[in-house]
C-alpha positions, 0 to 999 in steps of 0.5 A: 561570521556567527551571524550568517551561520545562525541564519543558515542554520535558521533557514535550514530547519523547516518552518511551521507551515513547511512542517505541516505541509510535510505532514499532510503529505505524509498523511496522505501517502500513509493512508494510500500506502495502506489502501494499496496493501488492503487491495493487495490482500484482497487480490491474493486472497482472491487468488488463493480462493480461485486455486483452491476452489479449482484444484477442488472442482478438477479433483471432483470432475476427475473422480467419481462422485467425492463430494456431495452436490451441495459442497460442489455447488458451494465450490462453483459459486466461491469461484465465480465471486473470487473471479468478480472480486478479482475482476474488481480488485485489479483495477483498484490495485493499479490505481491505488499503486499509481496514486501512491507513486505519484505522492512519492514522487512528489516527496522525492522531487522535493528531496525527501525519502519515506523510511519505515523503522521499528514502528514508525514512519520517517520523512527524511531529507536526502542532502543532510539526512535529517529527519523532517517528520516521523509519525506511527504506523 
């Protein structure tokens, strides 16, 4: 009876191959997550620059000559660059989101979920709530 419980206990833990595979998958997920956050940051920055530029341009259009022509031209250039950046970053954000979701789905199908704790990313087995892998953020 003790031999079977030892076998079960030994078979429950991840082997070295499984551990390296899970570590690699967690690293890929971490790269995908940070890529997604970077794209979302650029998207947010583009939206804020568009809002600020349009606000200043509209204010200048409604009031007579409130800012110099050079500043108005600079605002127009910033507006155009922000729109182009937004058009470029939006598909990248969607691609990064689908890539991150696919990696999460693969981990979820193998009964794992990812949890953020203090300064670590934890890969936890859903069946027994055991931490299989952890890495720094």
